[in-house]
N, C-alpha and C positions, 0 to 999 in steps of 0.2 A: 837252621832251628827257629831263629826270628823273621823270616817269611813264610813259616809256618804258623806262629800264632798272628801275626800282620793278617794274615788270611783271614782264620778263624774271626779274630777281631771284628774287620773288617765288615764279617758275615753277619755277625751278632748287631752290629751297629744298623746295617740295611735291613734287618728284620726285626726289630728294636723300632725303627723309624715305622715302616710298614704296616707293624702292629698299632703303633700310636696313629697313623694316619686309618686305619681300620677303624682304629675306636672312634677318631672324629667322625666318620661317615655315619657309622651306628648313634651317635648320639647327638646327631642332626637330622637323623632320618626324617623328622618332621618341620623342620627350618624352613620357613619359606623363603626360598631364592638361593637356597644352599646346593653347590654344586659339587657331585660324588669327587674325592679326588683321588689319584692313583700315582703311587711312587715308581718315575721311572730309573730302574738302574743300569750301570752298564760293566763292563769288563775291565779291570785294572792290568795292563796289559803290564806282561815281564819285560826287563833287558839284560843285556846280556855282561856278567859282573866282570869277565874279561875276555880277549881273542880266543883264548883256548874253550871258551865254556858259551854255547849259545842255548839260551833260556825256552825250555818247551810249555813252559807252564805262567799263567800271569800271576797277580798279586794279590788277588781278592774281588772283589766288586766295590763300587765306589757312586754313591743315589745323584745322580744327575739334576733330578726337579720332584717336586713334587705336583702335578699338573690336576686340573682340574678338566672335568669332563664338560666340553661345552662344544654345540653345534649352531653356527652362525644361523643358517639357515632356517634350523627350527627355532630357535628365541627369535628371528624374526616373523615367523607362522604367528607364535604365542601373541608378538605386539601387533600384529596385523587382526586378527580375530578377536584380541581382545579390546582392542579401538572401536570396531565394528559393534559387541557388544555392548561396550560401554555407552555409547552412543544409543543404540535401542532402547537399553535400560533407561536412560535419560529420558528419551522422548516419551514412553509409554504414562508414566505418570503423569507428565506434565498434558498431555493429550486427552487423558481421563481426567484432569479438572479441566480443560476446555471444554470437555462435553457434558460436564455435569455441571458447568456453568448455562450450558444453552436447554438443560433437560426444562421441560413442563413442569410449574410447581405453582402454587397458590401465589396469586398475584403478580403472577410473571406475564410476559409476552403474551402468548398464546389465550391465556384466561381472559386479561384485560381488554385482547383486541376482540375476542369474542363480545364480552359486555360491551363494548363501547356499539360493535355491529346490530346488537340485540336494541341497544337504546335507540340506534337511527331508526331500525326498523318498527320499533314501539310508537316511536313521537310519528313517523310516517303515517300511523294509521290515525292519530287526531293533533296537528301540525300547531293547532292554539294551544296546547296542555304545559302549562306551567312548568307541573309538577317534572314531566317527563322531560322538557327542557334540561330540567336540574342533572336530571338523570344521565343524560347527555352529556352536559359540562363536566362530571365526577366523571364518566369512564373514559373522557378524554382525557383528563388529566390523568388519571390513574394509567391509561397505556400510555402515554407520552413519558410518565415515571418510569415503567417498568423498561421501556427501550433505552432510557438514558442511564436507569441502574444495571442492564446487561455490558451495556459499550463500557461502562466505570469497570465493572467485576474483569471483563475482557481486557483492558488497558491495565487494571494493576495486574495480572497475569502476566503480561509482556514486561512490565518493571521487575516483577520479581524472578522471570528469565534471564532478564538484562543483569541485574543485581550476581545471579549466578554464575554470570557469565565472569563478572568482574572475579568472583572468589575462584575460578577457574584459572584466571590469566594470572592470581597472584601465587597460586598454588606452582603454576610452569617457572614463573620467575625461580620460585624458591627452590626445586628440583634441579633446574639446571646450574644454578649456582652450587650447591653441594654436589652435582655432578663433577664440575670444575676442580672443585677443591679436592675432591676422590682421586682424580686422575693426574692432578699434582704430585699424586704420592707414590703412581705406578712407575716402578722402575727405579727409585730410589735406593729399595736394598738390594742384595744380591744372594742374599739366603732362599733357596729353593723352597717355592711355595709361598714367599713373604708375600706377592700380592695376590694369593688366592681370594683372602677376604675383601680385600677391597675391590676386587671384580664382580664378588658376588654381588656385595652393597650394590656397586653401578649398575649392573644388570636386573638388578631388583629396582631402583631407581628409573633406567630406563623403562621396564614394563608398568611400572605406576605413571611415568612421561605418558605410555601410550595411552592409558585410560584417560587422559584427560585429551589429548591429541593426537593423530596420527604421525607417526613421525618413523625416517627411514636412518637405518645404522652403519656405518661403515667402520670398521676396525683396524686400526695401522697396526706397524710392526709390533709396536712395543705394548701393545692391545689396548690402547687409548681409542676411546671412538668420537667420530665426528658425526652428530645430528643434524637432521635436516627436515624440515617442516613438509607434509603430505604424503601422497600417497605412491608416490615415485620418486626415484633417487635426483637431485637438479633443482629442490626446493630451498626456499631462504634459508639459511644455515643457523641453527639454533645454538649450537656447541662446538667449538673447534678449539685447535691448540690457542688460540686468541681471547678464549673464556667464553662466556655464557652471550647470548644475544641481549636486547634489551626489547621486554616483548611487551605491547599495551592491545588495547582492543577497542575497535571503533562500535558505532551504532547499532551496528549489524553483525556482531558479535564475531567479525573477522578479525586475525589477529594483525596486529601492526606489528613487524619485525625489523629494529634496527640494528646493524653487526656491531658486534662487539668492540671494533675498533674505535677508541673515544675520537678518532679525528675524521670518522665516516662523514662523506657527505647527506645530506638530507635526501639525493637522489637516490641512493642507497637503499632507502628505507623499503621495506616490500609489504605491498599487504593480501595478505591471502587467507580464505575462508577453509577453516578446517574440513580435513575429509573425513575424518574419524574422532573418537573420542567423545569424550562428555561435553566437550565445547563443542562439537559436530549437533550431538543431540539437542542440546541448547540452543542453536542459530537455527535446525531446522523445526522443532517446534516452536520458536520465537517467529520466525516464517508462515508455519501454520496459522498461528494465532493473528498474528498481522492480516493474513490474508481474509482469515473468518472474521476479524473486525472490518476489513474493506468490505467485504460480503454485506456485512450487515449495516453498516454506512449505506450500499446502496441499493440494499433494502427499505432501508428509511429514505433516502432521496426520491426513489419513486414512487413509494407510499403517500409522501408529503406531497411533492408534486402533483399527484393523480388527483387525491384527495383535497388538494388545495384548489385543483381546477375545475374540480367540478362544486366546491361553495362558493369559489369565484362566481362560477356561472350563473349560481342561482340567484334570487330574490329575497330579502325579506320584508318584512311586513309592508314597509314603506316604497316597496318596491327598487329599493337599492341592491346592488350589487353585491353578494357578499365579501366577505373579507379572507385572509388564507385562516386555517385550523390550525395549523403546526408550525413549528420552526425549528431548523435545526441550525440556525446562526449561534454564534458564541466566539467568546475569545478566553484565551488563557492570559494570567497578569502573570508577568516577568520583572520581580521588582531588581531595579539593578543592583550590583553587588557594592556597590559604594554609596549607596542609601543612607543616611544616619534616622532616616523616618521611620516611621512602623505601620504607614497607610496600609488598610487592606480595599481593594475593591471589589467592587461587583456591578453586573452589567443587568437591565432591562428593559425587554424589546417592546417599542412601542407599536400596539397595534396598528394595520393600518398605514404604515411607512416603512420606507426601505431604508435600511442600515447599512454605514459605509461596508464597502465591500474588502477592504486591507485593514492593515493592520494600524493602530493609533498609539500615538507617543502621547503619555503625559508626563508634563514637567509643571513643577510646583514654582511658582513666583511669590516667596514667602514675603517681600515688601509690598504688594498688592492683595496678599493672601488669598492667592487666585491658582487652581490647576488649572493649566491650561494644556487645551489636546491637540493634536496635530496631526496630518495624515503621512502618507509615505512620502511626501516629495516636500516635505516641510511646511506644507502650507495651513496655518490656523482655522481647526474646524470650530472651533470653542472653547467657553471657560466658565469657570465657576469656583465656589467656595469649597466645597464637601460635594458638591453635586453637577455634576457637567452635562448637560441636554444638549444631544445631537440628532438629526434625523434619522428615526427608526431607532435611538439606542438611550437610555438615560444612565448615566455610569455613576454609582456611588459610592464615595472614599470614605471612609474611618478610620480612626486611629490620628495622632499626632505626625503632620508632617515635619520637614525640615527643609530650610532653600536647597533649591536643586535637586533636592530628588526625582526620580525618573522611573517611571511605571510605563512598562512596552505590555500593550495589550495585543498579543498576538493572535490573529482570527484563525480561528478553527470550523468556520461555517461546514455545511455538509455533512460532520460528524454527529453519528446516533448519541454519542454521550450528552449531545445540547439540546435533544429534543423537548420541545414543551408545547403544551396545547394553549391556545391563544385567548380561546374565547373567555370570558371572563363572567359576562354577562347574556343571560337567556336571550333578549332582545339583539343578541349578534346572530343568532342562529337564522343564517339562508336557508328555508325550507320550500323556496316556491322554484319552477324553472324559469331560468333566463330569457327565454323565447317559445311565445306562441305559434300553433302553427294551425290553419284554418283552410281547409281543402272545399275549392268553389261547387257550392253545389249540383252546377251544372257539369261538373268533371263524368266523361264518360269511363274512366280507368277507374280502382279504386284501392290503389297503392295508397300508403301512407308515409307523407313525408314526416323524417327525423332531421333536425338541425342543430348544429354546434357551431363553435368560433372554431376557426384552422390556423393554423401557421400557414402564413403564405410563403416564408422565406425570404431569403434577403434575394436582393437584388445583384450584388455582386458588385457595385457601382459605390465611388467614392459619393460621400455627403457633400450636400451642396456649402454646409457651413464651414466645411474644410476646406471649398475651393474659394471661396468669398471670402477676401481682407474683412478683418477685424475692424478696421479702423475707418470702415466708409469708403475706401479708395476702390478702384477696377482693378483686373487682373486681367491678363491678355492668354487666352486659350492656344493649344498649342492646335486644334485643329476643328473644323467642324465636326459635327456629329452629337452622339450620346456626351453630355456633358458631365450627369452625375444626377442623385437622387434626390428629393426632399421626403424625410422619413414620415411615416404614418402620426407620429406624437407631435409632428408642427403646427400650428395653428394659422400661421400667416406668413406670405413671402413678399417680398419687393424684390423685383429683377429688373435690369437698366441695361439695353444693348449700347454701348456709345461709337461714336465716329471718332477714327484717329486720322480725317483726310479722306476717306472712303466714305462707304455703305457700311450703315449699322448691319450687325448680323441679324439676321431672324431669330426669336425666343419662342421657341413651340414647347409645349407643356401636354405630357401623355398621361394618363392611368395606365397602369401594369394590362389591363386587359382588352388597350387599343382605343379607349377616347379621349380622343384630343379637346383642351380645354382650353389654348389658346394656341397662338400662331395660325401662319397662312396653313389651307391646308394643303394635303398631299394627293397628288396622284397614287392609282391602285399600284405601279410600280414600285413608286419612293416607299409607300406605308410597308409593302412585302418585304423589300430590302432594311426595313429599319425594325420594323416590329419580328424581332427573334430574341431568343431566351438570353442568346449571348450579351444583348443590347438590354436586358434587365427585364424583359416583357414576358409573361406569362405565357404558357404555353397553350398554341391555340387562339391568342390575341388576335381579335378582329379589328379592325380600322373604323372609325366612326368620328367623323369631321363633321356632323352636322351642327355640333354643339358650340365648335372653337367659337371664340368672339364673342359670347351671348354674356349679358351681363350678370345674369343670373341662372348660370350653365350647368350646376351640376352637384347635388344635394344640398342647396343652399348656398355655394361658395358664391361670393360675391365677385367678381373680375372689374378692373378700374385699368384703362390705359390712358388717362386723361394727362397731359404733358408730353404724349409721343410726337415727333417733330423728325423732319428728313435727319436731323444729326444724332438722333436719338430713338429709341424704343423703349417705352418704360412701362410696366405692367404691374399690378398691387392684387393677390388673390389673400381673401379674407375668409375665415369659416371654412379653415380647407378640411374634407374628411377624414376619417382613420383610415388613409390608404398610403401606402410609397404612389410618388408622383415621379414621372422620369419628364428631365431637362433635355432639350437639343436645342442646338446651336446650326442655324444655317451657315451657309458662305458670307464672308464681308470681314469686317476689320476683327472680330470675333474677341472685343473688349466690354466684359461683362464686369458687373459691379451689386452691389444691393445684399439683402440682409435678410434671416430668416427666425422670426420668433417662437419659440417651442413651446409646447403648451399641451392638455392632454388631449384635444380633440374628439372626437365622438366614435365610439367603441363601435365595431360591427355588430356587437348584440343590442345598441340599443338603433337600430338603423328598423325602419318598417322596409320589407322589399317582398316582392313576387317573384315565383317560379313558375316556367312556363314551357311545357313540354312541345317540343318543335315538331321533331320528327321522331315517332313513337319507336320505329324501325331502325334506326340507329343509335336511339337514347341521346339524340340532342336534345339539351334544354337551356334555356335561358333566365337571366336572373336581371331582373330590373328594380328600378326605385319604384316607391308605391305612391311616394309625392311627387315627384316629378316626372316621371316616367322612363327614366334616361335608363340605358343600358348598360348595367354593371361588368356583364360579363357573360359567356356560355361555357359550356361543355358537353362532352358526352359522358355517358355513365358507364360504370365498367359494370362486370359481369353480377357483380353483386349491386348495383343499383347507387354506387358511391358517386361522386363529383365534388370536388375543390372549387369554388367560383368567389374572389374579391373576399377572400377570410372568413366565408362560411364552409362548412362542411354538410354537404347535404347527401339525405340517403331515402330513395324512394325504395319501399318493398313492400311485403305483404300482400301484392295482388297485381292486377296491371295497371300499363299506363296509355293513354290515348293522346293523340293529337290534340293541342291546345287544353289539355288538362291545366289547373291554375292552383296553384297554393300562393294563401298571404301569409307572411312570417313577419311577425312583430316582438316587439319586448314588453314583456309583463311587468303591467304596472301594477302589480303588488302581488307579493306572496304569500296571504293570509289564508289559509287554509289550502294552498296549492302544496302538495309534497311531491311535486317531480325532482326538485333537487334533493329531497332524504332519499328516494326510491333511486336518484341517481349512482348515491355515495353505498345504498345497499348493495348495486347491484356489481359493485367491486369487491362483494365479498366473495366472489367467483371469480376463478381468470377465464379472461374471453380467448380462447383459442385463436382467434386469430390475430388479433394485435397483443396478446401476452397481459395487457392493462388489466389488475385487479389480482384476487385468489393469493394474497398475503399471507394468511396463513398457511397456504398449502407450501409457499416460496418461502418462508420461515424453516419449515419443515424439512425443505431441501437443505437449507444450509446445516439444519443440524446431521441431517442423514449425510453430509458430505463430511463432517468431523469425523462422525462415526466411522465411516467407510476409511479415513485416513487412519486413527485409532487401530481397528482394526486390522489392517495392511503392515503397520508398524509391529502389532503383537504377533504375527506371522513371522516379521524379519525378526524378532527378538529370538524366537523361538529357533530358528536354523543357525542364527550367528551363535548362539550359547554352544549349538549341537556342534558348530565346527571349534570353536573353541575350545570344548572338552577335548577332541579331537586331537587338537595341538598340545593340550598342556599331556595328554598320552605319551605323545611320541617324545615331548619334551623331559617327563620322566623316564622312558626310555633311554634317553639320550643321556641325562645328568643326573637323575635322579639316583637316589641310595634302594640298594634292592637288599633286604635283610637278609636273607637268604645267602647271596652270593657273599657278602660280606660274612657272616658267619663260617663260611667256607673259607673265606682270607684269612680269618683269626685263625682256623685249626692248620692251614699250610704255614702262617707266617710264627705261630707259634713254635709248631712242629722243627720249620728252620731255624727259629731260635737256639732251641734245645740241641740240635743237633751242632750247631756250631759252639755251643757251648761247651758239650764234649769233644768236641776237635781241642779246644783249647787246654779242657781237662787232661785228654792224653798227650798233649804235646808238653804241658807242663811235668805231669809223669817223665815222660821220656827225659826232659830237659834234665829232671832231678837226677835221674839214674844215670845221666850222661857226667853229670856233677860228682854225684857220688864216687863213680867209678875212677876220679880220677887220684 
């Protein structure tokens, strides 16, 4: 009879627990992260009371577990898709902000650039109009300010994204610590279902973590989770039995993961870029912002260099070369953390001077009352009380300093945020062309010649200043042949070939085009073997030895060999041209000394030269110096009539050429009333399809279009990621969510079971009472 009651009692208990669990499911149907609970029961097996009796029935029912519905594969898919969606959702507003910063607006880049070109074009009509010159100055300054403002805005966006990344990392560390605390509670209680709420919270935190960074999760036998970073297993461990890893971030928004073990070695620290989640979106957006800023910098550099080149090749009203229009030079002040003073630094670039290339270190000497400026090698550049004047830059310091204060000026040259318009006075505007061209009246052809300066390129040879000892002594060469190059910037050269018991080596000096200035003449075979591009000579160089040894032999260059003897060869060259010269040593003792004097030299634009058509059929032309008649070099016109000779870019176009056609090219003596320089600036408004020069408005539009394209791609990806996440959520809801219809059916089922078991107990009680009363 007692078994009868116990069986009914166990059934009632099981039904009550099932009703309670079902009620819990219904109550939490809309609770985020809640997994449906299921009661797992089993039969209580019967046992024989004595050897003569064999039990054929059990002893009721027992509750094995209250299990949460959970599918690890489905949960993993939810985490993967939510990571992707979170990344896309983060990128879209960031790229929208980037696009908004680049949209045209009043006072923006496109408007001010158009105003600047309009001002240049207007001044080209009347170059002497001071009012129009003032307009050009104002529009140039406005344009430079618009470029700098846009670069600053983009930099601010990058800084904001980095700050958001730091917040994400803080949240990641917080979630990992909370996950560790939760997992320490798993398995502590043996009561069925006691761990369910902990596991629900754990899985919800894993989903929250996936929204920040993509992770992989592996579950142990006890239900604890091991979490690794990345979209595939095997990444850096974020959480395991040892605890949470220590996570930080680098400047590129990549995670730096140090293992949880306190004694972990530094080489165990791993750096990984996030593959999903909000941090991946921030890092991707930062990459797009940085790339756009780099493109803007490149655009500004090209514009600055091309406009400056045109203006510097032009002439002002005094006939002097123009200066730079725009500058991208700048420094970022970084006071040392230990500074006790509060001095603030500002820099001003000096027009017409070249500022230092590298960083500048300012150190306060309070005893002397001076700020001292040092370069990166520690060499003193200059000093001043509250102002330090250096070549190309003036450094102003305001605010009280303290002894030993250090302010580092980090060079940020070439960045759009530094863009400034340099001209301050209308007289600094160079309107005239740098060179004039006059075709001979006797020309049979009618082609027009246009001339510009050309970069003659590097010889690839070592500088003679690096070869010659600085103390005035001599050096022994390794072998005869080409020694080195005298750069175009040199103004004077002294060389001596000395005897060490034998015969001094011959010293020979050549132009890159093949004209020999000093030394013994060469045979045709010797000249052909020497004058190669590998030896620094121009392609197609032609040997001319007729000028060697002449006292006044090349564009006014003076040659002196006084003092040469059997034991030494000595020569001195003064008034060197603005042209690289190649030094060659002949066989002998190879002991050479001397020195080189640096100087401005004579710019190619300042020469007066003559171009002659030698062979119209082949396009062969020759360039000579007007004053001396010396040959500067020759070349063959290409299909477009272009050729470069001795630092000149020459183009014959617009007609035909005939043998003997002559063109005289000379430096402009005055730019007054000559608008060729302005017209050359205006020409930059439209892109040259062959050279790619100019067309800055169109190029800037391309930058904006690239940003718009990136934004459109991410918006499309966001839609796809959202659809995939919603599908994963539906699958998770089917696997572990609460279906109210099913739970309502369960409530009826368990209620009926409970009532039936109660009826069994009631019947058992009645039977038991009848038996007792019958005794």
